[in-house]
C-alpha positions as CSV (number, residue, x, y, z in Angstrom):
1,X,0.0,0.0,0.0
2,X,1.3,3.5,-0.8
3,X,1.9,5.9,2.1
4,X,-1.2,7.7,3.0
5,X,-3.6,5.6,0.9
6,X,-7.1,5.9,2.3
7,X,-9.5,3.0,2.6
8,X,-12.7,2.1,4.4
9,X,-12.2,-0.3,7.3
10,X,-13.6,-1.9,10.4
11,X,-10.9,-2.1,13.0
12,X,-10.1,-3.1,16.6
13,X,-7.8,-1.2,19.0
14,X,-6.4,-2.6,22.2
15,X,-4.1,-1.5,25.0
16,X,-2.3,-4.9,25.3
17,X,-2.6,-8.6,24.5
18,X,-6.0,-9.7,25.8
19,X,-6.7,-6.2,27.1
20,X,-9.5,-3.8,26.5
21,X,-11.0,-3.8,23.0
22,X,-12.6,-1.1,20.9
23,X,-14.4,-1.8,17.6
24,X,-14.6,1.1,15.1
25,X,-15.3,2.0,11.5
26,X,-13.7,4.7,9.4
27,X,-13.2,5.9,5.8
28,X,-9.5,6.7,6.5
29,X,-7.9,4.0,8.8
30,X,-4.4,5.6,8.8
31,X,-5.7,9.0,10.1
32,X,-8.1,7.4,12.6
33,X,-5.4,5.2,14.1
34,X,-3.1,8.2,14.4
35,X,-5.9,10.1,16.2
36,X,-6.2,7.1,18.7
37,X,-2.5,6.8,19.2
38,X,-2.1,10.6,19.8
39,X,-5.1,10.7,22.2
40,X,-6.8,13.2,19.9
41,X,-10.2,11.5,20.3
42,X,-12.0,12.0,23.6
43,X,-13.8,9.0,24.9
44,X,-13.4,5.3,25.4
45,X,-10.1,4.8,23.5
46,X,-8.4,7.7,25.2
47,X,-9.7,6.7,28.7
48,X,-8.4,3.2,28.4
49,X,-5.2,3.9,26.4
50,X,-6.1,1.9,23.4
51,X,-3.3,2.8,21.0
52,X,-2.5,-0.6,19.4
53,X,-4.2,-1.5,16.1
54,X,-4.7,-5.3,16.5
55,X,-7.1,-6.1,13.6
56,X,-8.6,-4.5,10.6
57,X,-10.7,-5.4,7.6
58,X,-11.2,-3.5,4.4
59,X,-14.6,-2.8,2.8
60,X,-15.7,-1.4,-0.5
61,X,-18.5,0.8,0.9
62,X,-19.0,2.6,4.2
63,X,-22.5,1.1,4.4
64,X,-21.0,-2.4,4.3
65,X,-18.4,-1.5,6.9
66,X,-20.9,0.0,9.3
67,X,-23.0,-3.2,9.0
68,X,-19.9,-5.3,9.8
69,X,-19.0,-3.0,12.8
70,X,-22.5,-3.5,14.2
71,X,-22.3,-7.2,13.8
72,X,-18.9,-7.4,15.5
73,X,-20.1,-5.3,18.5
74,X,-22.8,-7.9,19.1
75,X,-20.3,-10.8,19.3
76,X,-18.9,-11.9,22.6
77,X,-15.4,-11.0,23.6
78,X,-14.1,-14.6,23.0
79,X,-15.3,-14.5,19.4
80,X,-13.5,-11.2,18.8
81,X,-10.3,-12.5,20.5
82,X,-10.4,-15.5,18.2
83,X,-10.8,-13.2,15.1
84,X,-7.8,-11.2,16.2
85,X,-5.6,-14.2,17.0
86,X,-6.3,-16.0,13.6
87,X,-4.3,-13.2,11.9
88,X,-2.4,-11.6,14.7
89,X,-1.7,-14.2,17.5
90,X,0.7,-11.9,19.4
91,X,-1.6,-8.9,19.2
92,X,1.1,-6.9,17.6
93,X,0.5,-3.3,16.6
94,X,-0.4,-3.4,12.9
95,X,0.0,0.3,12.2
96,X,3.3,-0.2,10.3
97,X,1.5,-2.7,8.0
98,X,-1.1,-0.1,6.9
99,X,1.4,2.8,6.8
100,X,3.9,1.2,4.5
């Protein structure tokens, strides 16, 4: 991916492995993750120090992404943990992956 490429995504942020999770949706994942990491967004992610991008999924339309976000929010924590660990077993910060 080229630096700064925008794309629609559903994503999960965490503060550490098996820590607090946040599920979000955005039309510009890179900018949104930077906002979370810098503490620019008031609310849940800032309060709990959620600065690690642990999972993301691209979508073609914002409507599709919002629907997926709503579905994910209904799932139990164990299901979300399994989703993360299928692709990112160490809960590594994936920010460099989307930036480069």
